[in-house]
C-alpha positions, 0 to 999 in steps of 0.5 A: 429778805422779808417773808409775809403770809396773808390768809385772805380767806379760807380758800386764798393765801398769798406769800410775799418775799421782799428784798431788803437790798440797798437801792444804792450800793458800792457799785454805784459809788464806784461809778460815781467816783470813776466818772470824774476820774475819767474826765481828769484822766482823759480830758473832755474828749468824746471818748471820755463822755462816751465811756461815762454815758455807757457807765451811767446807762449800764447802772440804770439798766441794772437797777431797773432789772433789780427785783424787789418783790416776788409773790405767789397768790394761791386760790382754791379751785381757781389757780395760782398767780406768780408775780414779780415786781422790779425796782422801777415799778414794772411788774410781770404776772403769770396766772396758772389755771388749777386744772393745768397744775399737776404738782407743786414741788421743792427741788434742788439745782446743783451748779459748780459753785452752789446748791440752790433750793427752789419751789416750782409748779409743774404745769401740764402740757409745758416743757418747763416748770414755773419757778416761784421766787426765782430771783430772790431765792429764799431759804428752805424754811421759807420755801417749806412754809409756802410749799405746804400752804400752797399744796393745802389750798390747791390740792386740799391737803392738810396744812402742816406749815404753822406759817407765821404771818411775818418772817425775816 
């Protein structure tokens, strides 16, 4: 994962997390070798072609839903834009007006197998928090830099992050 911080102006900061995951991985190779094996084992039947089509479509869907980049753009007196970019080029953005932001927090989620640390924005009038970097889940040291920088812009707090412009 690569972390970048851009200070576009005194009142604007952008934090970008980019995934370094390989576009073609071992699962793709397994599917590539499994397809000819199915043709050999099952012959050229409708069942064989249906299974192969399902495997190929399944891998394409998984790849299109793969997140490559997540961004938070913080602008003083305006608000925050949270953006997610997917492998296929599709992106989704959400803007949160400054007047609706009640707090920016770092929290922990505890499951049976993992403890995940995440950054979230508490929005007034909403039941759920907006999780920032929810797909790529960077480490705590990266989250702390984004957290302190975002709070310094939104709530006019002193920035204690000493955020470098590029971090891996």
